C-alpha positions, 0 to 999 in steps of 0.5 A: 631681707628688710633691715628692721631699722629701715622698716622703723624709718618707713613706718610713720610714712605707712601710717599717719604721714600720707602727704604727696610731696608734689602738693606744696600748698599744705603742711602734709605735702611739705613734710613729705617733700622734706622727707623725700629730699632727705632721702635723696641726700642720703642716697647721693652721699652713699655713691658720691653724687650730688642730690640733684643727680638722683632720680627716683625710679621703681628699680634698676630695671626701669633705670636701665631702660631709661638710659638705653632708650632715652639716648641716641646712637649705638650701644656697646655693652658686655655679654654678661649684663643683666637681662634688664640691659640685654633685653632692651638692647635687643629691642632697640636693635630690632626697632631702631636700627641702632648698632648694638655690640657686645664685648666678651669676658674671660673665664672669671667673668671679667671684661677686657677694657681694651677689647671693649674700647675697640668696639666703640666708634663715632656712631656709639652713643653709650657704653654700659658696663655693670660694676659687678655681675649678679650671677658670679660676682665678678667686679668689672674695671669700670674706672679703667674703661672710663679713662680709656673712653675719655672724650668719647661715648657716654658711660652707664653702669648698673650698680645693683649688685655693687652698691653697699658692697664696694665703695663707689664714688660716682663723681670721682669715677666720671661715669654719666649714668648709674642704676641701682635698687634699694632691695639689694641693700636691705631696703624695700622692693620696688624703689631704685634710682638713676644717677644722671650727671648734671652736666649731661642731663639735657641729653636724656629723653624721658620715657614717662611724661605727666606731672613732671616729677623728678626733674621731668625724667620720671613723672608720677606720684612719688612712693614716699615710704619706699623712698624714705626706706631707701634713704635709710638703707643708704645711710646704714650702708655708708656707716657699715661699709668699712666693716660689713663687706670684710665680715661677709667675705669671711663667712663666704670664704668659710662656706666655700672652704667647707664645701670644697673639702667635702665636694672635691670636684666642685668648681667655683666661678667668678675668680677672686675679685668678686663681691664679698657675699657671692658664691657660684659653684658647679657640683658633680650632681646627677639630678640638679633639680632633685638636689635643689628640692632636697636643699630647699627646706634648709637653705635658699639656693638659686640656679643662675639668675633670678631673671634667667630665661626659661631655657635654664641656661645661664648666658653669663656662664656661657659667655665665660666659656663654661661648658653646658653640662657644668653650667647646668650644674651651677648653683648660687648662694648669697651670704649677707648682713644677717648671716652667722657662723652657725648658719654657715656651718649648717648651710654647708651640711645641708648642701652636702647632704642634699648632694648625697641624696640627689646622687644616691636616689634620696 
């Protein structure tokens, strides 16, 4: 959901302030440009970047495509990336002849840095590894991968799930590109950013040409209200990063514990090193669609990823070695900033009740 504090920051730019930050001949444009640059600094401060390294986009999907399609050479990535990495890789492989290689993961959904590094040769221009998985929440050893590839391929990371949930210092981490979105951290939808490290910015070819906005990387009139909201969301996340993930993890663990006690054959995916609010589990259910329907009135559950293919099969769980039957009985629930202890208890009761109905014909 949108944090009320974010909406409050956006409100003036949705109403009276309607200047275009590219219009530098009048005060309306000047104020809009100042607001955009303040937001750029707020975003950069959250991820340990320089403000000059932040390029505003429509979201992580666009940012991912900008990097993958804007560089040359082969690409090495992992088998559990988001569709906004896997689909462009497939397109690039078919249309350019560039080599695409996928590193596998273990049962927890974690990539082996050594295995991935072994796939990188002199023809590989980019390695792309998400910081944290969107389905099972597993946190990847990106820092170790960067160190193993020192002096080799450029490194990109999809931070969509990780941002605001784990500390990120892109300057210290040493990666070259990173993608993330505002709506994953209680900001508005349709706004995101691409981190482009200053010293390698000249290597990236823009996908969109026009007025030359965003250092020429992403032409088009800037969405000032959304950018302001993005900046505010980052400011809030930075202030609350020391306490929020631990509180959310406590709620998630309580929900997981309540379910495990009452659903003995429940299997939790993603291991222990996963995002604080993520809970992905398989249940002993005869009719998973009936279960979802029974649960829908009281709790929001997902089958796999929001971007999962129409096959209903999770490529993430498949890559982890989860068998098809168990994978199809897998559901995901997210715990976040505005959830309470009472809601966790209620959610557990709803899940258990829905499972009972689905297994006993309603």
